[in-house]
C-alpha positions in Angstrom: 24.4 21.4 -35.6 26.7 21.6 -38.7 29.9 21.3 -35.8 28.8 18.1 -34.5 28.2 15.7 -37.8 31.8 14.6 -37.6 30.8 12.8 -34.1 28.4 10.7 -36.2 29.6 7.6 -38.0 26.6 6.5 -39.9 28.5 4.3 -42.1 29.8 2.2 -39.1 26.2 1.1 -38.8 27.0 -3.0 -39.5 30.1 -2.4 -36.9 27.7 -1.0 -34.1 25.1 -4.2 -34.7 28.2 -6.6 -34.0 30.1 -4.6 -31.0 26.6 -4.5 -29.5 25.2 -8.1 -30.3 28.5 -10.0 -30.2 29.7 -8.5 -26.6 26.1 -9.4 -25.5 26.6 -12.5 -26.0 30.1 -12.9 -24.4 28.4 -11.4 -21.4 25.8 -14.3 -21.6 28.3 -17.2 -21.7 30.1 -15.4 -18.5 27.1 -15.5 -16.7 26.2 -18.7 -17.9 29.6 -19.9 -17.0 29.5 -18.3 -13.4 25.7 -19.5 -12.7 27.5 -23.7 -13.3 30.7 -23.2 -11.6 30.9 -19.8 -9.1 28.9 -22.1 -6.2 30.9 -24.8 -6.4 34.3 -23.0 -6.5 33.5 -19.6 -4.6 30.0 -20.2 -3.3 28.7 -20.7 0.6 30.4 -24.2 0.4 32.9 -24.0 -2.4 36.6 -24.0 -2.4 37.3 -20.3 -1.4 33.8 -19.0 -0.2 33.0 -15.6 -0.5 31.9 -15.0 2.9 35.1 -15.9 4.5 36.8 -13.9 1.7 34.6 -11.3 2.5 35.3 -11.3 6.4 39.0 -10.7 6.1 38.4 -7.9 3.1 39.3 -4.8 5.2 40.0 -2.3 2.4 36.8 -3.1 0.3 37.9 -1.0 -2.3 36.5 -2.4 -5.4 32.9 -2.4 -5.9 30.6 -5.2 -5.3 27.3 -6.2 -5.0 28.2 -8.8 -2.5 30.2 -6.4 0.1 26.9 -5.8 1.7 25.6 -10.0 1.6 26.2 -12.8 0.1 24.6 -15.7 -0.6 24.8 -18.3 -3.0 20.7 -17.6 -3.9 21.5 -13.8 -4.8 24.6 -14.9 -7.0 22.5 -17.1 -8.8 19.7 -14.2 -9.5 22.6 -12.2 -10.6 23.7 -14.5 -13.2 20.0 -14.9 -14.0 19.4 -11.2 -14.9 22.6 -10.5 -16.3 21.9 -13.4 -18.9 18.4 -12.0 -19.2 19.7 -8.2 -19.9 22.3 -9.8 -22.1 19.8 -11.9 -24.6 17.8 -8.8 -25.0 20.9 -7.2 -26.4 21.5 -10.1 -28.9 18.2 -9.8 -30.1 18.5 -6.0 -30.2 15.5 -5.4 -28.6 16.7 -2.2 -26.4 18.5 -1.0 -29.5 15.3 -0.4 -31.5 14.4 2.3 -28.5 16.2 5.7 -27.6 19.9 5.7 -26.8 19.9 5.8 -23.1 18.4 2.1 -23.0 20.9 -0.1 -24.4 23.3 2.3 -22.3 21.4 1.0 -19.1 21.4 -2.1 -20.3 25.2 -2.5 -21.1 25.8 -0.3 -17.8 23.9 -3.1 -15.9 25.6 -6.2 -17.1 29.2 -4.1 -16.3 28.1 -3.8 -12.4 26.6 -7.2 -12.4 29.8 -8.7 -13.8 32.3 -6.5 -12.0 30.2 -7.2 -8.9 31.1 -10.9 -9.4 35.2 -10.5 -10.8 35.6 -8.6 -7.4 35.0 -11.4 -5.3 36.0 -14.2 -7.4 39.5 -14.0 -6.2 42.2 -16.8 -8.0 39.2 -18.2 -10.1 38.4 -14.8 -11.8 42.4 -13.3 -12.0 42.5 -13.2 -15.9 43.1 -10.6 -18.2 39.6 -11.1 -20.0 37.5 -10.5 -17.0 38.4 -7.2 -17.3 38.4 -7.2 -21.0 34.5 -7.8 -21.0 34.0 -5.0 -18.5 35.9 -2.4 -20.1 34.4 -3.5 -23.6 31.0 -3.8 -21.8 31.1 0.1 -20.5 32.2 1.5 -24.2 29.7 -0.3 -26.0 27.3 1.0 -23.6 27.6 4.4 -25.5 27.5 3.2 -29.3 23.8 4.5 -28.9 20.6 3.0 -30.6 19.3 2.6 -33.7 17.7 6.0 -33.8 21.1 7.8 -33.6 24.1 7.2 -35.8 26.9 5.4 -34.1 29.6 8.0 -32.2 32.8 8.0 -34.0 34.7 8.7 -30.9 33.4 5.6 -29.3 34.6 3.7 -32.5 38.0 4.9 -31.8 38.1 3.9 -28.1 37.4 0.8 -29.3 40.0 0.7 -32.0 42.3 2.2 -29.0 41.3 -1.1 -26.3 41.9 -3.5 -29.6 45.6 -1.7 -29.9 45.9 -2.1 -26.3 45.3 -5.2 -26.5 47.2 -6.7 -29.3 50.2 -4.0 -29.1 50.5 -4.8 -25.4 50.5 -8.5 -26.3 53.2 -8.2 -28.9 55.6 -5.9 -26.7 55.0 -8.2 -23.5 56.3 -11.2 -25.9 59.3 -9.0 -27.4 60.4 -7.7 -23.6 59.4 -11.7 -22.6 61.2 -15.1 -23.7 64.1 -15.8 -26.3 61.7 -18.0 -28.4 60.0 -14.8 -29.2 62.8 -13.2 -30.5 64.2 -16.4 -32.1 61.3 -17.3 -33.6 60.5 -20.9 -31.6 57.9 -20.0 -29.7 55.7 -21.9 -31.4 57.7 -25.2 -31.3 56.1 -25.6 -28.1 52.7 -23.0 -27.6 50.3 -25.4 -29.3 51.7 -28.5 -27.2 51.9 -26.3 -23.9 49.0 -23.7 -23.8 46.6 -24.1 -21.2 43.8 -26.1 -22.7 44.7 -27.6 -26.4 41.4 -27.8 -28.7 40.8 -30.6 -31.1 43.1 -29.5 -33.4 46.0 -28.4 -31.3 47.9 -31.7 -32.1 47.5 -30.9 -36.1 48.8 -27.8 -35.2 51.7 -29.1 -33.2 52.5 -31.5 -35.9 53.5 -28.8 -38.3 56.8 -28.5 -39.9 59.3 -26.3 -37.9 59.8 -23.9 -40.7 55.6 -23.0 -40.7 55.7 -22.4 -36.7 59.0 -19.6 -37.3 56.4 -18.1 -40.0 53.6 -18.5 -37.5 55.5 -16.5 -34.7 56.5 -13.9 -37.7 52.9 -13.4 -38.5 51.8 -13.1 -35.3 54.6 -9.9 -34.3 53.7 -8.4 -37.7 49.8 -8.6 -36.8 50.3 -7.2 -33.1 53.3 -4.9 -33.1 52.8 -3.6 -37.0 49.1 -3.7 -38.0 47.3 -2.3 -34.8 48.4 0.9 -35.7 46.4 0.7 -39.1 43.3 0.6 -37.3 43.4 4.2 -36.6 44.4 4.8 -40.8 41.8 6.0 -43.3 39.5 3.3 -45.4 40.2 0.9 -46.4 43.5 0.7 -44.8 41.6 0.4 -41.2 39.2 -2.5 -42.5 42.2 -4.5 -43.7 44.3 -4.3 -40.7 40.6 -5.3 -39.1 40.8 -8.3 -41.4 44.2 -9.2 -40.6 43.7 -9.1 -36.8 40.6 -10.9 -37.4 42.2 -13.7 -39.3 44.7 -14.3 -37.0 42.6 -14.6 -34.0 40.4 -17.3 -35.9 43.4 -19.3 -36.2 44.1 -19.0 -32.6 40.2 -19.6 -31.7 40.7 -23.1 -34.3 44.2 -24.2 -32.0 43.4 -23.6 -28.8 40.7 -22.9 -25.9 41.1 -19.2 -24.4 38.1 -18.4 -23.0 36.2 -15.1 -24.9 39.8 -13.4 -25.3 40.1 -14.0 -29.1 36.4 -13.7 -29.5 36.5 -10.3 -27.8 39.4 -9.3 -30.2 37.7 -10.2 -33.2 34.4 -8.4 -32.3 36.4 -5.4 -31.2 38.0 -5.4 -34.6 34.8 -4.6 -36.1 35.1 -1.2 -34.3 37.4 -0.3 -37.9 35.0 -1.8 -40.6 33.3 0.5 -42.2 29.5 -0.6 -44.5 31.4 -0.3 -47.7 34.5 -2.5 -46.7 32.0 -5.0 -45.4 29.8 -4.9 -48.2 33.3 -5.3 -50.5 33.6 -8.5 -48.7 30.2 -10.0 -48.1 27.9 -8.4 -50.7 24.7 -9.6 -48.6 25.5 -6.7 -46.0 24.1 -3.7 -47.5 26.3 -0.7 -49.1 24.3 2.3 -47.7 22.9 0.6 -44.2 22.6 4.3 -42.6 20.7 5.3 -45.9 17.9 2.4 -45.0 18.3 4.0 -41.5 17.7 6.9 -42.1 15.0 6.0 -44.6 13.1 4.4 -41.7 13.4 7.0 -39.1 16.5 5.4 -37.3 20.4 5.0 -37.4 20.5 8.0 -40.0 19.5 11.1 -38.3 21.8 13.4 -36.3 22.3 12.7 -32.6 20.7 15.2 -29.9 22.6 17.2 -27.9 22.0 15.4 -24.5 23.5 12.7 -26.3 26.3 14.1 -27.8 27.0 15.6 -24.4 26.6 12.1 -22.6 29.5 10.8 -25.0 31.8 13.5 -25.0 31.9 13.6 -21.4 32.8 10.0 -21.4 35.5 9.9 -24.4 37.0 12.7 -22.2 36.6 10.2 -19.4 38.3 7.6 -20.9 40.9 9.8 -22.3 42.2 10.9 -19.4 42.7 7.3 -18.2 44.4 6.2 -21.0 47.4 8.0 -19.8 48.2 5.1 -17.2 47.9 2.3 -19.6 50.1 4.4 -22.7 52.8 5.1 -20.6 52.6 1.1 -19.2 53.3 0.1 -22.7 56.4 2.5 -23.4 58.0 1.1 -19.5 60.6 -1.6 -20.1 58.9 -3.3 -16.7 55.6 -3.5 -19.0 52.7 -4.5 -16.5 50.5 -7.3 -17.8 46.6 -7.7 -17.1 46.6 -4.5 -14.6 44.0 -2.1 -13.8 45.0 1.4 -12.8 41.5 2.3 -11.5 39.0 0.4 -8.9 36.1 0.3 -12.0 38.8 -1.8 -14.3 38.7 0.7 -16.9 41.2 1.6 -19.9 43.2 -1.7 -18.6 46.4 -2.7 -19.7 46.6 -6.5 -21.7 48.6 -9.1 -22.6 49.8 -13.0 -22.4 52.3 -15.3 -23.0 55.4 -13.4 -22.4 57.1 -16.5 -22.3 56.0 -19.7 -23.2 56.4 -22.9 -21.4 58.5 -25.8 -23.0 57.5 -28.8 -21.1 53.5 -29.6 -20.4 53.3 -31.1 -16.6 49.8 -32.1 -15.8 48.8 -32.9 -12.2 46.6 -36.1 -12.0 44.0 -36.6 -9.2 43.5 -40.5 -7.9 41.3 -42.1 -5.2 40.8 -45.6 -3.9 38.0 -46.8 -1.9 41.0 -49.3 -0.3 41.8 -48.8 3.2 45.6 -49.4 2.4 46.6 -46.3 0.1 49.8 -48.4 -1.0 50.7 -49.4 -4.7 48.8 -52.4 -4.8 45.4 -50.7 -4.3 42.7 -49.9 -6.9 44.0 -46.1 -7.6 41.2 -44.8 -9.8 42.2 -41.2 -12.0 39.4 -38.2 -12.0 38.5 -36.9 -15.4 38.3 -33.1 -16.1 36.4 -31.8 -18.8 38.9 -29.6 -20.6 42.8 -30.4 -19.4 44.4 -33.2 -20.3 43.8 -36.3 -18.8 42.9 -40.0 -20.6 46.1 -39.8 -23.1 43.4 -41.5 -25.6 40.4 -38.7 -25.5 40.2 -35.8 -27.8 40.6 -32.4 -26.4 37.0 -30.4 -26.6 36.4 -26.9 -27.9 35.3 -24.9 -25.3 35.9 -21.3 -25.8 34.2 -19.1 -25.2 33.2 -21.2 -22.6 35.3 -20.7 -19.6 36.6 -24.0 -17.7 37.7 -22.4 -14.1 38.8 -25.3 -12.2 40.6 -27.0 -15.7 42.6 -23.3 -16.1 43.6 -23.3 -12.3 44.8 -26.8 -12.8 47.3 -25.8 -15.6 48.9 -23.1 -13.0 49.5 -25.7 -10.6 52.6 -27.1 -11.7 54.2 -23.7 -13.0 53.8 -22.5 -9.1 52.8 -24.8 -6.5 50.7 -28.0 -6.0 50.4 -26.5 -2.2 47.4 -24.2 -2.7 44.7 -23.1 -0.6 42.0 -24.0 -2.9 43.6 -27.2 -4.2 43.6 -28.6 -0.9 40.2 -27.7 -0.6 39.3 -29.1 -3.9 40.9 -32.6 -2.4 39.1 -32.5 0.4 35.8 -32.0 -1.5 36.3 -35.1 -3.5 36.8 -37.3 -0.2 33.8 -36.1 0.6 32.1 -36.8 -2.8 30.7 -33.1 -3.0 28.2 -33.3 -5.4 28.7 -29.4 -6.7 32.3 -29.8 -7.0 32.0 -33.8 -8.5 29.6 -31.6 -11.3 32.7 -29.7 -12.7 34.6 -32.9 -13.6 33.9 -35.3 -16.8 34.2 -38.3 -14.9 33.8 -39.4 -11.0 35.3 -42.5 -11.1 33.7 -43.7 -7.5 29.4 -42.9 -9.3 29.1 -40.8 -6.1 30.8 -42.8 -3.3 33.3 -41.6 -0.9 36.8 -43.0 -1.6 38.8 -43.7 1.1 42.1 -42.2 0.0 43.1 -39.1 -2.7 46.6 -38.9 -4.0 48.4 -36.3 -6.5 51.1 -37.3 -9.4 52.6 -35.4 -11.5 53.0 -36.2 -15.0 54.8 -35.2 -18.4 52.7 -34.9 -21.0 53.7 -34.4 -25.2 51.6 -34.7 -28.1 52.3 -38.1 -29.7 53.8 -38.5 -33.2 52.1 -39.5 -36.6 53.8 -42.7 -35.9 52.9 -43.1 -32.0 49.4 -42.4 -32.8 48.6 -45.3 -35.3 50.7 -47.9 -33.2 48.9 -46.7 -29.9 45.9 -45.2 -30.9 47.1 -42.6 -28.1 46.8 -38.6 -28.9 49.0 -38.1 -25.8 52.3 -39.8 -24.3 52.7 -39.6 -20.4 55.8 -39.9 -18.0 55.3 -40.5 -14.2 57.5 -37.9 -12.9 56.9 -38.0 -8.9 54.3 -37.9 -6.4 53.0 -34.1 -5.6 51.0 -34.9 -2.5 51.2 -38.5 -1.2 47.6 -40.4 0.1 45.0 -38.1 1.8 42.1 -39.1 3.9 40.0 -37.3 6.1 39.9 -37.6 9.8 38.0 -40.8 11.0 35.2 -38.6 12.7 34.3 -36.8 9.3 33.9 -39.6 7.5 
């Protein structure tokens, strides 16, 4: 059908390979993170047990396999299943078959991970959860090597990136004055949730460079996204600018798979000729090789075209609500407008925290919890603690406990999950202790635990040479006084 030729985009074969295999990789990381952390955080004996949540969850509007039954064993089966499906997609095995095969694989990942997110409560309340779900659903319809990439799906993926970037840019402009007076990066590298190994060096850059960073961010998020829909090579150049800015964010912090997802989505606007111009090793006529081998260059069958057009129409209709949200003064951030978490609105860091406040948890084996007791500090994997320790690079892996610890001083330390966490420390719960970097008691039960609030700031170059410390911290106050288990429970 000549009229249907426009829907085929054979010159975007490299983009399809990157999108399918890259997003499958992020699903693998997400399921791996879940397998390692979910039982301790939300399992049958977790900090916020899913069975208790389901008992009190009356509406049950959001779909999840666990609405009928939850067990840690079933959760692990879901995670292992998700990792196995993801691995086959990373290897490109389903893509060798008909287009419905990778479609089913990605839709399975979408449904399995949505089952986890919808019972994950505060530990899964991050914008990049719904971003992964939406991206996974959309790439399901990119087809297989037997058909050319559908142009409408590539445009919808560019639309997803547009909402991610432009939404974040508008949140900033409408948010704190530090984004408008270009001072936001005076603070951000130091106060971001989980600094990386280069965050201190980024923070110590001269202030004029920080102002240039903010200007560059505004340009990349408020201007560049419109060019994703321009003809080539403008669309490819716009994608390159977004990729470059996201790589800087990857290098200077840890934001789970948020930045990696933006990088992958940008390839939806990169054609094979543009990719070849940047990296000559990428074939200029990738689609021609596919046509010669009977894959990638043939026209899509009518039934597949009908499926793609139906999905395109669905996502276009659902786009009304996030598009309207972008134009509203009270813009919602990281919100879904339907129970399936499709075509959402995104955005982050509308305001930048000016001071870094860290919650430090200590325990002691002594009977009397006074200042003369031997208080020892628990060490976390990602969040700052030891003032001499170099922050690690964790992204795209997501340390959920560490992220929630960052939110505590911004809200309140008197969170249900945090008191449950302190109780697990008093019990020396092995599953919870495995989430930490350092248990100062080597599996023994402390007699007491307490919580202090500290102000953290990066050490200057002179302070680093003098003290060997990467952080300078000052005790603020005792956030929670010493707690102990009731005598009968020890």
